[in-house]
C-alpha positions as CSV (number, residue, x, y, z in Angstrom):
1,Q,228.1,-82.4,40.5
2,L,227.0,-78.6,39.5
3,Q,226.6,-75.8,42.0
4,L,224.0,-73.0,40.6
5,V,223.7,-69.8,42.6
6,E,221.1,-67.1,41.2
7,S,221.6,-63.5,42.1
8,G,220.1,-60.3,41.1
9,G,216.6,-60.5,42.2
10,G,215.1,-57.3,44.0
11,S,212.1,-55.7,44.5
12,V,211.0,-53.1,41.1
13,Q,207.7,-51.3,40.3
14,A,205.7,-52.5,37.5
15,G,207.2,-52.2,34.2
16,G,210.6,-52.3,35.7
17,S,213.4,-54.3,34.6
18,L,215.5,-56.9,36.3
19,R,218.6,-58.7,35.3
20,L,219.2,-62.3,37.0
21,S,222.6,-64.2,36.4
22,C,223.0,-67.8,37.0
23,A,226.9,-68.9,38.0
24,A,227.9,-72.0,37.7
25,S,230.3,-74.3,39.1
26,G,232.2,-77.9,39.9
27,R,232.6,-78.2,36.2
28,S,232.1,-76.5,32.6
29,F,228.6,-76.6,31.6
30,T,228.8,-75.6,28.2
31,T,227.0,-78.6,26.9
32,N,224.0,-78.6,29.3
33,T,220.8,-77.1,28.4
34,M,220.0,-74.4,31.2
35,G,216.5,-73.5,32.1
36,W,214.8,-70.4,34.0
37,F,211.7,-71.4,36.4
38,R,209.6,-69.5,38.6
39,Q,207.3,-70.3,41.7
40,A,204.8,-67.5,42.7
41,P,203.4,-67.8,46.1
42,G,200.3,-69.8,46.2
43,K,201.0,-71.3,42.7
44,E,203.1,-74.1,40.9
45,R,206.4,-73.9,39.5
46,E,206.1,-72.6,35.9
47,F,209.1,-72.8,33.1
48,V,209.8,-69.0,32.0
49,G,212.6,-70.1,29.3
50,S,216.0,-72.1,28.9
51,I,218.6,-72.0,26.4
52,S,220.4,-75.2,24.9
53,G,224.2,-75.8,25.1
54,P,226.6,-75.7,22.4
55,Y,224.0,-73.8,19.3
56,K,222.4,-71.4,22.4
57,H,219.1,-72.1,21.0
58,T,216.6,-70.4,23.0
59,Y,212.8,-70.9,24.0
60,Y,210.2,-69.0,25.8
61,A,206.8,-69.2,28.1
62,N,204.3,-67.6,25.8
63,S,203.4,-65.4,29.0
64,V,206.9,-63.7,28.8
65,K,208.1,-63.5,24.9
66,G,208.8,-60.3,23.8
67,R,209.8,-59.3,27.2
68,F,212.3,-61.6,28.6
69,T,215.6,-62.8,27.1
70,I,217.9,-65.5,27.9
71,S,221.5,-65.6,27.2
72,R,224.7,-67.2,28.3
73,D,228.6,-66.9,28.3
74,N,229.9,-70.3,28.5
75,A,233.8,-69.5,28.9
76,K,232.5,-67.6,32.7
77,N,229.8,-70.7,33.0
78,T,226.8,-68.1,33.5
79,V,223.5,-67.6,32.6
80,F,221.5,-64.6,32.3
81,L,217.4,-63.5,32.2
82,Q,216.9,-60.2,31.2
83,M,213.1,-59.5,32.4
84,N,211.5,-56.3,30.9
85,S,208.2,-54.6,31.6
86,L,207.4,-57.1,34.9
87,K,204.0,-57.4,36.0
88,P,202.9,-57.8,39.4
89,E,201.8,-61.0,38.8
90,E,205.2,-62.4,37.9
91,T,206.1,-61.4,41.6
92,A,208.0,-64.9,42.6
93,V,210.9,-66.6,43.3
94,Y,213.3,-67.5,40.2
95,Y,215.2,-70.7,40.1
96,C,218.1,-71.9,37.7
97,A,218.1,-75.3,36.5
98,A,220.7,-77.6,34.3
99,G,220.0,-80.8,32.5
100,V,220.9,-82.7,29.4
101,Q,218.2,-82.0,27.6
102,F,216.3,-79.3,25.8
103,T,212.8,-79.0,28.0
104,T,210.7,-77.2,29.7
105,K,210.0,-80.2,32.0
106,A,211.2,-79.1,35.4
107,D,211.8,-82.9,36.4
108,E,214.2,-83.4,33.4
109,Y,216.7,-80.9,35.0
110,E,219.1,-82.5,37.5
111,Y,220.5,-79.6,39.2
112,W,218.9,-76.7,40.4
113,G,219.7,-73.5,42.3
114,K,218.5,-72.2,45.5
115,G,216.1,-69.3,43.8
116,T,216.4,-65.4,43.9
117,L,213.2,-63.1,44.9
118,V,211.5,-61.3,42.5
119,T,209.1,-58.5,44.0
120,V,207.3,-56.5,41.6
121,S,204.7,-53.9,43.1
122,S,201.8,-52.3,41.6
């Protein structure tokens, strides 16, 4: 039902910042949990962070705490991922996802975007 489109990826030097956006269409996503995941070359997909629907609770992977911030604008059906102090090992395709549960598990999200590539050079 929901269509998700990520944007904002690109190439940055280590220590730099990027802000990713995920725009949802098809219906309001106000009640949905939105998650961010990433998959690096040769690595498994991993959880980055999530934000719940009405109350905007957030949860982050330990590896990104203090550096990444998730926010959402329910009026615009958009979720954001602000990434600071990026590291080369965080080069990956970043995906947004939507689901009914506040969870870190990828298989509990129903809708997925196609991803946006983030490249961090050393």
